[in-house]
Backbone as ProteinMPNN parsed JSONL, in Angstrom:
{"seq_chain_A": "XXXXXXXXXXXXXXXXXXXXXXXXXXXXXXXXXXXXXXXXXXXXXXXXXXXXXXXXXXXXXXXXXXXXXXXXXXXXXXXXXXXXXXXX", "coords_chain_A": {"N_chain_A": [[-7.309, -14.583, 23.466], [-8.452, -12.887, 21.239], [-9.762, -10.785, 22.626], [-7.508, -9.31, 23.657], [-6.275, -8.84, 21.278], [-8.31, -6.877, 20.206], [-8.145, -4.921, 22.074], [-6.023, -4.19, 21.621], [-5.767, -3.312, 18.679], [-7.416, -1.151, 19.175], [-6.373, 0.395, 21.143], [-4.039, 1.068, 19.731], [-5.211, 2.556, 17.549], [-7.107, 4.587, 19.043], [-5.396, 5.857, 20.918], [-2.841, 6.225, 20.329], [-0.644, 7.175, 21.638], [-0.299, 6.68, 24.185], [0.793, 3.916, 24.126], [2.845, 1.841, 24.748], [6.052, 0.967, 23.72], [8.808, -1.491, 23.542], [11.68, -2.636, 22.205], [12.447, -6.26, 22.938], [14.712, -7.624, 23.12], [16.183, -5.045, 24.156], [16.052, -5.441, 26.881], [16.199, -7.534, 27.746], [17.727, -10.044, 29.955], [18.353, -12.295, 30.785], [18.061, -15.56, 28.838], [16.853, -19.045, 27.981], [16.91, -21.962, 26.038], [14.506, -24.276, 25.807], [14.528, -27.405, 27.112], [14.759, -30.913, 28.016], [14.233, -30.67, 30.895], [13.215, -28.243, 31.465], [10.929, -25.723, 30.638], [11.137, -23.393, 27.979], [12.799, -19.701, 28.28], [12.559, -16.462, 29.007], [13.864, -13.858, 30.57], [13.186, -10.443, 31.662], [14.045, -7.214, 32.204], [12.006, -4.519, 33.659], [10.373, -1.786, 34.021], [9.741, -0.799, 37.529], [7.289, 0.126, 38.006], [5.845, -1.136, 35.657], [5.755, -3.846, 36.567], [4.266, -3.694, 38.682], [1.832, -2.979, 37.458], [1.173, -5.49, 36.412], [1.062, -7.712, 38.26], [-0.708, -6.68, 40.472], [-3.792, -5.782, 41.816], [-6.412, -7.037, 40.234], [-8.494, -5.781, 38.825], [-6.903, -3.114, 38.442], [-5.112, -4.034, 37.011], [-2.818, -3.691, 33.999], [-2.913, -4.436, 30.416], [-0.448, -6.414, 29.292], [1.405, -7.506, 26.613], [3.195, -9.729, 24.815], [4.563, -9.02, 21.533], [4.985, -10.572, 18.271], [6.696, -9.824, 15.569], [7.025, -11.465, 12.628], [9.784, -11.367, 10.692], [9.526, -11.86, 7.494], [7.327, -10.285, 7.53], [7.99, -7.823, 8.049], [9.701, -7.304, 5.914], [7.854, -7.045, 4.21], [6.674, -4.699, 4.892], [8.389, -2.729, 3.687], [8.138, -3.064, 1.263], [7.229, -1.928, -1.958], [5.795, -2.868, -3.502], [2.619, -4.036, -3.795], [1.061, -6.739, -2.684], [-1.721, -9.132, -3.35], [-4.422, -9.085, -1.027], [-3.104, -7.1, 0.712], [-4.295, -5.05, 0.382], [-6.508, -2.022, 0.929]], "CA_chain_A": [[-6.689, -13.862, 22.323], [-9.389, -12.025, 20.556], [-9.518, -10.009, 23.577], [-6.066, -8.763, 23.766], [-5.801, -8.302, 19.895], [-9.347, -6.124, 19.846], [-7.667, -4.061, 23.012], [-4.526, -3.391, 20.911], [-5.863, -2.639, 17.744], [-8.401, -0.054, 19.745], [-5.154, 1.567, 21.85], [-3.328, 1.713, 18.732], [-6.009, 3.355, 16.72], [-7.064, 5.67, 19.977], [-4.601, 6.227, 22.107], [-1.299, 5.362, 20.001], [0.628, 8.304, 22.52], [0.022, 5.859, 25.392], [0.789, 2.581, 23.887], [4.456, 1.538, 25.22], [6.457, -0.32, 22.781], [10.051, -1.47, 24.042], [12.172, -4.33, 22.024], [12.75, -7.38, 23.901], [16.401, -7.617, 23.179], [16.88, -4.066, 24.974], [15.158, -5.761, 28.555], [16.592, -8.788, 27.858], [18.682, -9.911, 31.118], [18.696, -14.271, 30.652], [17.63, -16.251, 28.511], [17.261, -20.29, 27.755], [16.584, -22.762, 25.301], [14.027, -25.784, 26.063], [15.296, -28.765, 27.064], [14.193, -32.1, 28.7], [13.832, -30.618, 31.955], [12.012, -27.442, 31.787], [10.364, -24.827, 29.214], [12.492, -22.377, 27.253], [12.439, -18.699, 28.648], [13.517, -14.966, 28.699], [13.879, -12.6, 31.794], [13.411, -9.307, 31.301], [14.185, -6.11, 32.939], [11.195, -3.539, 33.199], [10.286, -0.662, 35.243], [8.488, -1.162, 38.546], [5.597, 0.131, 37.368], [5.17, -2.303, 34.717], [5.51, -5.033, 37.504], [3.119, -3.583, 39.853], [0.586, -3.087, 36.672], [0.888, -6.971, 35.924], [1.001, -8.314, 39.776], [-1.483, -5.616, 41.518], [-5.367, -6.096, 41.989], [-7.003, -7.43, 39.087], [-9.065, -4.144, 38.4], [-6.104, -2.103, 38.199], [-3.619, -4.481, 35.653], [-2.891, -3.079, 32.387], [-2.89, -5.231, 29.713], [0.962, -6.472, 28.588], [1.437, -8.557, 25.3], [4.463, -9.923, 24.094], [3.929, -9.194, 19.937], [6.126, -11.083, 17.737], [5.863, -9.33, 13.882], [7.561, -12.14, 11.443], [10.627, -11.078, 9.342], [8.605, -11.758, 6.317], [6.454, -9.054, 7.341], [8.923, -6.802, 8.3], [10.431, -7.311, 4.457], [6.905, -6.507, 3.433], [6.256, -3.287, 5.254], [9.342, -1.792, 3.543], [8.038, -3.273, -0.109], [6.386, -0.679, -3.002], [4.898, -3.795, -4.647], [1.147, -4.083, -3.347], [0.413, -8.074, -3.025], [-3.166, -9.413, -3.01], [-4.953, -9.207, 0.42], [-2.818, -5.887, 1.272], [-5.259, -3.842, -0.637], [-7.822, -2.234, 1.654]], "C_chain_A": [[-7.046, -12.721, 21.964], [-9.418, -10.55, 21.337], [-8.406, -8.989, 23.58], [-5.715, -7.846, 22.621], [-6.637, -7.129, 19.864], [-8.807, -4.959, 20.73], [-6.381, -3.473, 22.363], [-4.664, -2.59, 20.046], [-6.605, -1.456, 18.443], [-7.237, 0.935, 20.258], [-4.437, 2.483, 20.616], [-4.072, 3.024, 17.761], [-6.746, 4.916, 17.558], [-6.355, 6.18, 20.536], [-3.469, 5.682, 21.861], [-0.19, 5.929, 20.853], [0.572, 7.465, 23.435], [0.126, 4.255, 25.466], [2.477, 2.894, 24.155], [4.937, 0.358, 24.181], [8.194, -0.462, 23.036], [10.722, -2.8, 23.184], [12.52, -5.078, 22.886], [13.925, -7.115, 24.182], [16.987, -6.147, 23.958], [16.361, -4.556, 26.187], [15.853, -6.906, 28.734], [17.985, -8.937, 29.062], [19.012, -11.496, 30.91], [17.671, -14.614, 29.661], [17.923, -17.866, 28.179], [16.19, -20.73, 26.998], [15.808, -23.657, 26.061], [14.622, -26.883, 26.245], [14.381, -29.718, 27.543], [13.573, -31.59, 30.094], [13.163, -29.158, 32.54], [12.004, -26.599, 30.155], [11.53, -23.587, 28.998], [11.817, -20.878, 28.248], [12.986, -17.764, 28.739], [13.088, -14.239, 29.812], [14.339, -11.423, 31.434], [13.567, -8.203, 32.387], [13.132, -4.938, 32.739], [11.273, -2.816, 34.553], [9.299, -1.108, 36.453], [7.153, -1.09, 38.75], [4.861, -0.965, 36.596], [4.736, -3.755, 35.962], [4.402, -5.077, 38.501], [1.505, -3.529, 39.239], [0.385, -4.403, 36.567], [0.546, -7.586, 37.329], [0.022, -7.566, 40.334], [-2.794, -6.529, 41.337], [-5.775, -6.284, 40.491], [-7.845, -6.062, 38.024], [-8.187, -3.032, 38.048], [-4.71, -2.656, 37.541], [-3.936, -3.818, 34.3], [-2.798, -4.245, 31.771], [-1.18, -5.319, 28.796], [0.951, -7.48, 27.725], [3.033, -8.377, 25.223], [4.181, -10.13, 22.142], [5.56, -9.385, 19.378], [5.714, -10.491, 16.281], [7.429, -10.128, 13.26], [8.627, -11.111, 10.7], [10.216, -10.94, 8.351], [7.723, -10.811, 6.139], [6.976, -8.247, 7.385], [9.951, -6.252, 6.631], [9.318, -6.904, 3.634], [6.336, -5.417, 3.62], [7.32, -2.398, 4.245], [9.424, -2.136, 1.706], [6.96, -1.958, -0.767], [5.533, -1.704, -3.584], [3.756, -4.393, -3.665], [0.685, -5.536, -3.884], [-1.501, -8.178, -2.44], [-3.557, -9.785, -1.6], [-4.064, -7.98, 1.412], [-3.314, -4.795, 0.973], [-6.243, -3.525, 0.949], [-6.992, -1.329, 2.905]], "O_chain_A": [[-6.413, -11.681, 22.147], [-9.169, -9.462, 20.817], [-8.671, -7.791, 23.486], [-5.191, -6.733, 22.642], [-6.011, -6.125, 19.525], [-8.969, -3.863, 20.194], [-5.875, -2.388, 22.652], [-4.157, -1.468, 20.056], [-6.064, -0.446, 17.992], [-7.163, 2.097, 19.857], [-4.277, 3.692, 20.443], [-3.574, 4.093, 17.409], [-6.901, 5.999, 16.993], [-6.683, 7.338, 20.793], [-2.918, 4.885, 22.621], [0.938, 5.436, 20.898], [1.735, 7.276, 23.793], [-0.242, 3.511, 26.375], [3.126, 3.892, 23.839], [4.426, -0.731, 23.921], [8.864, 0.514, 22.697], [10.317, -3.926, 23.472], [13.027, -4.512, 23.855], [14.31, -6.524, 25.191], [18.16, -6.13, 24.329], [16.126, -3.514, 26.797], [16.119, -7.284, 29.875], [18.969, -8.197, 29.081], [20.215, -11.758, 30.901], [16.572, -14.061, 29.625], [19.115, -18.158, 28.079], [15.027, -20.327, 27.022], [16.344, -23.957, 27.127], [15.33, -27.31, 25.333], [13.188, -29.417, 27.516], [12.482, -32.044, 30.436], [12.728, -28.965, 33.675], [12.641, -26.729, 29.11], [12.427, -23.119, 29.7], [10.712, -20.886, 28.792], [14.197, -17.907, 28.57], [11.885, -14.022, 29.957], [15.468, -11.182, 31.005], [13.127, -8.464, 33.507], [13.271, -4.305, 31.693], [11.851, -3.029, 35.619], [8.231, -1.691, 36.266], [6.275, -1.752, 39.303], [3.764, -1.495, 36.773], [3.685, -4.387, 36.069], [3.809, -6.036, 38.994], [0.449, -3.784, 39.818], [-0.817, -4.66, 36.629], [-0.604, -8.024, 37.334], [-0.224, -8.32, 41.275], [-2.843, -7.663, 40.859], [-5.317, -5.514, 39.647], [-7.682, -5.676, 36.867], [-8.626, -2.071, 37.417], [-3.619, -2.085, 37.496], [-5.001, -3.533, 33.752], [-2.592, -5.221, 32.492], [-0.817, -4.53, 27.924], [0.403, -8.502, 28.139], [3.793, -7.433, 25.438], [3.723, -11.14, 21.607], [6.645, -8.88, 19.664], [4.57, -10.642, 15.852], [8.561, -9.653, 13.35], [8.193, -10.091, 10.165], [10.38, -9.802, 7.912], [7.3, -10.428, 5.048], [6.534, -7.422, 6.586], [10.601, -5.234, 6.398], [9.532, -6.458, 2.506], [5.543, -4.973, 2.79], [6.945, -1.242, 4.054], [10.314, -1.722, 0.963], [6.154, -1.273, -0.137], [4.517, -1.336, -4.174], [4.08, -5.206, -2.799], [0.151, -5.735, -4.976], [-2.176, -7.596, -1.591], [-3.027, -10.751, -1.052], [-4.268, -7.902, 2.624], [-2.858, -3.686, 1.248], [-6.581, -4.357, 1.791], [-7.56, -1.083, 3.969]]}, "name": "protein", "num_of_chains": 1, "seq": "XXXXXXXXXXXXXXXXXXXXXXXXXXXXXXXXXXXXXXXXXXXXXXXXXXXXXXXXXXXXXXXXXXXXXXXXXXXXXXXXXXXXXXXX"}
């Protein structure tokens, strides 16, 4: 996970215009909660180019991440009060 995080930080810092973001709810086709017979899952409708970049040759693959931002972090983004640990 450290490599994925470093790659994401680098891409957002140096090439933000090339990073693609899409809210999962806009791509969601199907989902199911976990039960005793199967794992939970979500099914997404994505462009064919993304499927090729994930399933193609290893050297040609892009990094595709599912990023979750907790609601309390989103609340902090809109706050004008700076908490200890948020400075810097």
